[in-house]
mmCIF file of the C-alpha atoms, coordinates in Angstrom:
data_MODEL
# 
_entry.id   MODEL 
# 
loop_
_atom_site.group_PDB 
_atom_site.id 
_atom_site.type_symbol 
_atom_site.label_atom_id 
_atom_site.label_alt_id 
_atom_site.label_comp_id 
_atom_site.label_asym_id 
_atom_site.label_entity_id 
_atom_site.label_seq_id 
_atom_site.pdbx_PDB_ins_code 
_atom_site.Cartn_x 
_atom_site.Cartn_y 
_atom_site.Cartn_z 
_atom_site.occupancy 
_atom_site.B_iso_or_equiv 
_atom_site.pdbx_formal_charge 
_atom_site.auth_seq_id 
_atom_site.auth_comp_id 
_atom_site.auth_asym_id 
_atom_site.auth_atom_id 
_atom_site.pdbx_PDB_model_num 
ATOM 1   C CA . MET A 1 1   ? -1.914  11.943  -6.445  1.00 0.00 ? 1   MET A CA 1 
ATOM 2   C CA . LEU A 1 2   ? -3.691  8.839   -5.559  1.00 0.00 ? 2   LEU A CA 1 
ATOM 3   C CA . ARG A 1 3   ? -7.288  8.826   -6.810  1.00 0.00 ? 3   ARG A CA 1 
ATOM 4   C CA . ASN A 1 4   ? -10.230 6.218   -6.432  1.00 0.00 ? 4   ASN A CA 1 
ATOM 5   C CA . GLU A 1 5   ? -11.783 6.175   -9.943  1.00 0.00 ? 5   GLU A CA 1 
ATOM 6   C CA . SER A 1 6   ? -14.774 4.170   -8.475  1.00 0.00 ? 6   SER A CA 1 
ATOM 7   C CA . THR A 1 7   ? -15.835 7.212   -6.216  1.00 0.00 ? 7   THR A CA 1 
ATOM 8   C CA . ASN A 1 8   ? -14.089 10.081  -8.168  1.00 0.00 ? 8   ASN A CA 1 
ATOM 9   C CA . SER A 1 9   ? -12.394 10.989  -4.892  1.00 0.00 ? 9   SER A CA 1 
ATOM 10  C CA . ALA A 1 10  ? -8.589  12.024  -4.072  1.00 0.00 ? 10  ALA A CA 1 
ATOM 11  C CA . ILE A 1 11  ? -7.260  9.620   -1.455  1.00 0.00 ? 11  ILE A CA 1 
ATOM 12  C CA . ILE A 1 12  ? -3.969  11.361  -0.948  1.00 0.00 ? 12  ILE A CA 1 
ATOM 13  C CA . GLY A 1 13  ? -1.925  14.061  -2.696  1.00 0.00 ? 13  GLY A CA 1 
ATOM 14  C CA . ASN A 1 14  ? 1.800   12.915  -2.154  1.00 0.00 ? 14  ASN A CA 1 
ATOM 15  C CA . LEU A 1 15  ? 3.089   9.757   -3.629  1.00 0.00 ? 15  LEU A CA 1 
ATOM 16  C CA . LYS A 1 16  ? 6.381   8.062   -3.614  1.00 0.00 ? 16  LYS A CA 1 
ATOM 17  C CA . PHE A 1 17  ? 7.248   4.827   -5.448  1.00 0.00 ? 17  PHE A CA 1 
ATOM 18  C CA . ALA A 1 18  ? 9.495   2.118   -4.138  1.00 0.00 ? 18  ALA A CA 1 
ATOM 19  C CA . ASP A 1 19  ? 10.977  1.752   -7.789  1.00 0.00 ? 19  ASP A CA 1 
ATOM 20  C CA . ASN A 1 20  ? 14.206  -0.073  -7.032  1.00 0.00 ? 20  ASN A CA 1 
ATOM 21  C CA . PHE A 1 21  ? 15.563  -2.671  -4.902  1.00 0.00 ? 21  PHE A CA 1 
ATOM 22  C CA . LEU A 1 22  ? 16.747  -0.491  -2.051  1.00 0.00 ? 22  LEU A CA 1 
ATOM 23  C CA . ARG A 1 23  ? 13.568  1.470   -1.713  1.00 0.00 ? 23  ARG A CA 1 
ATOM 24  C CA . LYS A 1 24  ? 11.795  -1.780  -1.875  1.00 0.00 ? 24  LYS A CA 1 
ATOM 25  C CA . LEU A 1 25  ? 13.778  -3.316  0.851   1.00 0.00 ? 25  LEU A CA 1 
ATOM 26  C CA . LYS A 1 26  ? 13.569  -0.207  3.071   1.00 0.00 ? 26  LYS A CA 1 
ATOM 27  C CA . GLY A 1 27  ? 9.968   0.521   2.744   1.00 0.00 ? 27  GLY A CA 1 
ATOM 28  C CA . LEU A 1 28  ? 8.816   2.430   5.756   1.00 0.00 ? 28  LEU A CA 1 
ATOM 29  C CA . MET A 1 29  ? 11.487  0.927   8.172   1.00 0.00 ? 29  MET A CA 1 
ATOM 30  C CA . PHE A 1 30  ? 12.668  3.497   10.516  1.00 0.00 ? 30  PHE A CA 1 
ATOM 31  C CA . GLU A 1 31  ? 10.329  6.094   9.163   1.00 0.00 ? 31  GLU A CA 1 
ATOM 32  C CA . GLN A 1 32  ? 8.867   8.486   11.692  1.00 0.00 ? 32  GLN A CA 1 
ATOM 33  C CA . LYS A 1 33  ? 5.143   8.591   11.913  1.00 0.00 ? 33  LYS A CA 1 
ATOM 34  C CA . LYS A 1 34  ? 5.204   12.574  11.805  1.00 0.00 ? 34  LYS A CA 1 
ATOM 35  C CA . ASN A 1 35  ? 7.216   12.232  8.236   1.00 0.00 ? 35  ASN A CA 1 
ATOM 36  C CA . PHE A 1 36  ? 4.747   9.651   6.642   1.00 0.00 ? 36  PHE A CA 1 
ATOM 37  C CA . ASP A 1 37  ? 2.230   11.903  4.989   1.00 0.00 ? 37  ASP A CA 1 
ATOM 38  C CA . TYR A 1 38  ? 2.504   10.345  1.582   1.00 0.00 ? 38  TYR A CA 1 
ATOM 39  C CA . GLY A 1 39  ? 1.531   6.916   -0.137  1.00 0.00 ? 39  GLY A CA 1 
ATOM 40  C CA . LEU A 1 40  ? 4.158   4.570   -1.113  1.00 0.00 ? 40  LEU A CA 1 
ATOM 41  C CA . VAL A 1 41  ? 3.507   2.561   -4.197  1.00 0.00 ? 41  VAL A CA 1 
ATOM 42  C CA . PHE A 1 42  ? 5.242   -0.662  -4.982  1.00 0.00 ? 42  PHE A CA 1 
ATOM 43  C CA . GLU A 1 43  ? 4.889   -2.744  -8.103  1.00 0.00 ? 43  GLU A CA 1 
ATOM 44  C CA . PHE A 1 44  ? 5.610   -6.319  -7.939  1.00 0.00 ? 44  PHE A CA 1 
ATOM 45  C CA . SER A 1 45  ? 7.069   -8.560  -10.943 1.00 0.00 ? 45  SER A CA 1 
ATOM 46  C CA . ARG A 1 46  ? 4.072   -10.419 -11.309 1.00 0.00 ? 46  ARG A CA 1 
ATOM 47  C CA . GLU A 1 47  ? 0.468   -10.959 -9.542  1.00 0.00 ? 47  GLU A CA 1 
ATOM 48  C CA . SER A 1 48  ? 1.043   -13.061 -6.543  1.00 0.00 ? 48  SER A CA 1 
ATOM 49  C CA . ARG A 1 49  ? -0.061  -13.644 -3.115  1.00 0.00 ? 49  ARG A CA 1 
ATOM 50  C CA . ILE A 1 50  ? 3.078   -14.613 -1.409  1.00 0.00 ? 50  ILE A CA 1 
ATOM 51  C CA . GLY A 1 51  ? 5.380   -12.303 -3.594  1.00 0.00 ? 51  GLY A CA 1 
ATOM 52  C CA . ALA A 1 52  ? 3.125   -9.371  -2.344  1.00 0.00 ? 52  ALA A CA 1 
ATOM 53  C CA . SER A 1 53  ? 3.552   -10.276 1.498   1.00 0.00 ? 53  SER A CA 1 
ATOM 54  C CA . ILE A 1 54  ? 4.941   -7.715  3.845   1.00 0.00 ? 54  ILE A CA 1 
ATOM 55  C CA . HIS A 1 55  ? 6.457   -7.520  7.437   1.00 0.00 ? 55  HIS A CA 1 
ATOM 56  C CA . MET A 1 56  ? 6.180   -4.524  9.609   1.00 0.00 ? 56  MET A CA 1 
ATOM 57  C CA . LEU A 1 57  ? 9.587   -5.087  11.532  1.00 0.00 ? 57  LEU A CA 1 
ATOM 58  C CA . PHE A 1 58  ? 10.882  -1.662  12.290  1.00 0.00 ? 58  PHE A CA 1 
ATOM 59  C CA . VAL A 1 59  ? 8.190   0.139   11.269  1.00 0.00 ? 59  VAL A CA 1 
ATOM 60  C CA . PHE A 1 60  ? 6.899   1.799   14.404  1.00 0.00 ? 60  PHE A CA 1 
ATOM 61  C CA . PHE A 1 61  ? 3.260   2.907   13.833  1.00 0.00 ? 61  PHE A CA 1 
ATOM 62  C CA . PRO A 1 62  ? 0.087   1.015   12.145  1.00 0.00 ? 62  PRO A CA 1 
ATOM 63  C CA . ILE A 1 63  ? -0.577  1.883   8.229   1.00 0.00 ? 63  ILE A CA 1 
ATOM 64  C CA . ASP A 1 64  ? -3.289  1.047   5.917   1.00 0.00 ? 64  ASP A CA 1 
ATOM 65  C CA . VAL A 1 65  ? -2.441  -1.288  3.048   1.00 0.00 ? 65  VAL A CA 1 
ATOM 66  C CA . VAL A 1 66  ? -4.107  -1.646  -0.099  1.00 0.00 ? 66  VAL A CA 1 
ATOM 67  C CA . TYR A 1 67  ? -3.564  -4.230  -2.718  1.00 0.00 ? 67  TYR A CA 1 
ATOM 68  C CA . LEU A 1 68  ? -4.450  -4.092  -6.260  1.00 0.00 ? 68  LEU A CA 1 
ATOM 69  C CA . ASP A 1 69  ? -4.464  -6.375  -9.169  1.00 0.00 ? 69  ASP A CA 1 
ATOM 70  C CA . SER A 1 70  ? -2.720  -5.613  -12.697 1.00 0.00 ? 70  SER A CA 1 
ATOM 71  C CA . GLY A 1 71  ? -5.773  -3.662  -13.649 1.00 0.00 ? 71  GLY A CA 1 
ATOM 72  C CA . ARG A 1 72  ? -5.482  -1.581  -10.520 1.00 0.00 ? 72  ARG A CA 1 
ATOM 73  C CA . LYS A 1 73  ? -8.470  -3.008  -8.902  1.00 0.00 ? 73  LYS A CA 1 
ATOM 74  C CA . VAL A 1 74  ? -8.520  -3.227  -5.159  1.00 0.00 ? 74  VAL A CA 1 
ATOM 75  C CA . VAL A 1 75  ? -8.178  -7.002  -4.028  1.00 0.00 ? 75  VAL A CA 1 
ATOM 76  C CA . ASP A 1 76  ? -7.520  -6.450  -0.238  1.00 0.00 ? 76  ASP A CA 1 
ATOM 77  C CA . VAL A 1 77  ? -7.563  -3.450  2.167   1.00 0.00 ? 77  VAL A CA 1 
ATOM 78  C CA . ALA A 1 78  ? -6.139  -3.646  6.030   1.00 0.00 ? 78  ALA A CA 1 
ATOM 79  C CA . THR A 1 79  ? -4.645  -1.802  8.633   1.00 0.00 ? 79  THR A CA 1 
ATOM 80  C CA . VAL A 1 80  ? -1.500  -3.317  9.792   1.00 0.00 ? 80  VAL A CA 1 
ATOM 81  C CA . ASN A 1 81  ? 0.052   -2.957  13.181  1.00 0.00 ? 81  ASN A CA 1 
ATOM 82  C CA . PRO A 1 82  ? 3.772   -2.430  13.965  1.00 0.00 ? 82  PRO A CA 1 
ATOM 83  C CA . TRP A 1 83  ? 5.997   -5.450  14.219  1.00 0.00 ? 83  TRP A CA 1 
ATOM 84  C CA . THR A 1 84  ? 3.809   -7.639  12.405  1.00 0.00 ? 84  THR A CA 1 
ATOM 85  C CA . ILE A 1 85  ? 6.002   -10.636 11.101  1.00 0.00 ? 85  ILE A CA 1 
ATOM 86  C CA . ASN A 1 86  ? 3.938   -11.208 8.024   1.00 0.00 ? 86  ASN A CA 1 
ATOM 87  C CA . TYR A 1 87  ? 0.769   -9.871  6.207   1.00 0.00 ? 87  TYR A CA 1 
ATOM 88  C CA . THR A 1 88  ? -0.269  -11.729 2.918   1.00 0.00 ? 88  THR A CA 1 
ATOM 89  C CA . PRO A 1 89  ? -2.979  -10.206 0.874   1.00 0.00 ? 89  PRO A CA 1 
ATOM 90  C CA . LYS A 1 90  ? -6.182  -12.142 0.375   1.00 0.00 ? 90  LYS A CA 1 
ATOM 91  C CA . LYS A 1 91  ? -5.917  -12.353 -3.342  1.00 0.00 ? 91  LYS A CA 1 
ATOM 92  C CA . ALA A 1 92  ? -2.959  -12.182 -5.731  1.00 0.00 ? 92  ALA A CA 1 
ATOM 93  C CA . ALA A 1 93  ? -1.651  -8.582  -6.245  1.00 0.00 ? 93  ALA A CA 1 
ATOM 94  C CA . LYS A 1 94  ? 0.336   -6.700  -8.734  1.00 0.00 ? 94  LYS A CA 1 
ATOM 95  C CA . TYR A 1 95  ? 0.654   -3.288  -6.674  1.00 0.00 ? 95  TYR A CA 1 
ATOM 96  C CA . LEU A 1 96  ? 0.579   -2.356  -2.957  1.00 0.00 ? 96  LEU A CA 1 
ATOM 97  C CA . VAL A 1 97  ? 0.016   1.002   -1.812  1.00 0.00 ? 97  VAL A CA 1 
ATOM 98  C CA . GLU A 1 98  ? 1.183   1.777   1.842   1.00 0.00 ? 98  GLU A CA 1 
ATOM 99  C CA . LEU A 1 99  ? -0.872  4.781   3.519   1.00 0.00 ? 99  LEU A CA 1 
ATOM 100 C CA . PRO A 1 100 ? -1.179  6.682   6.766   1.00 0.00 ? 100 PRO A CA 1 
ATOM 101 C CA . VAL A 1 101 ? -3.714  4.785   8.981   1.00 0.00 ? 101 VAL A CA 1 
ATOM 102 C CA . GLY A 1 102 ? -7.240  6.159   8.254   1.00 0.00 ? 102 GLY A CA 1 
ATOM 103 C CA . LYS A 1 103 ? -6.477  7.119   4.558   1.00 0.00 ? 103 LYS A CA 1 
ATOM 104 C CA . ALA A 1 104 ? -7.811  3.838   3.150   1.00 0.00 ? 104 ALA A CA 1 
ATOM 105 C CA . LYS A 1 105 ? -11.186 4.094   5.073   1.00 0.00 ? 105 LYS A CA 1 
ATOM 106 C CA . GLU A 1 106 ? -13.375 4.845   1.978   1.00 0.00 ? 106 GLU A CA 1 
ATOM 107 C CA . ILE A 1 107 ? -11.611 2.379   -0.151  1.00 0.00 ? 107 ILE A CA 1 
ATOM 108 C CA . LYS A 1 108 ? -13.685 -0.819  -0.896  1.00 0.00 ? 108 LYS A CA 1 
ATOM 109 C CA . ILE A 1 109 ? -12.743 -4.257  -2.642  1.00 0.00 ? 109 ILE A CA 1 
ATOM 110 C CA . GLY A 1 110 ? -13.396 -3.856  -6.372  1.00 0.00 ? 110 GLY A CA 1 
ATOM 111 C CA . ASN A 1 111 ? -12.475 -0.083  -6.436  1.00 0.00 ? 111 ASN A CA 1 
ATOM 112 C CA . GLU A 1 112 ? -10.355 1.161   -9.221  1.00 0.00 ? 112 GLU A CA 1 
ATOM 113 C CA . LEU A 1 113 ? -7.466  3.239   -8.202  1.00 0.00 ? 113 LEU A CA 1 
ATOM 114 C CA . SER A 1 114 ? -5.170  5.397   -10.270 1.00 0.00 ? 114 SER A CA 1 
ATOM 115 C CA . TRP A 1 115 ? -1.956  7.359   -9.740  1.00 0.00 ? 115 TRP A CA 1 
ATOM 116 C CA . LYS A 1 116 ? 0.165   9.985   -11.606 1.00 0.00 ? 116 LYS A CA 1 
# 
């Protein structure tokens, strides 16, 4: 479960983790929108802007992206459209959470998120 600790609210119940090279490489490529009912969490090797950049090639639907620093505080929130060549967060990030579009509407910069 992904929670916004700053507002004491649940964001999404089901989480998956891109916790190895292949899962990170694939991300949401070729996923069907109807099957994307979960949050996908990425952890980067270090806080970085460039190292946390993503693309949306072969992702066929828009998603919400939430970038967090090493303390799990939100540093950027955006909706990214299909086939976007590059999205780089506004500040260095250690984590990225990809969510179904609309799920990040209540998340604000500075909020603290947690997951189990």
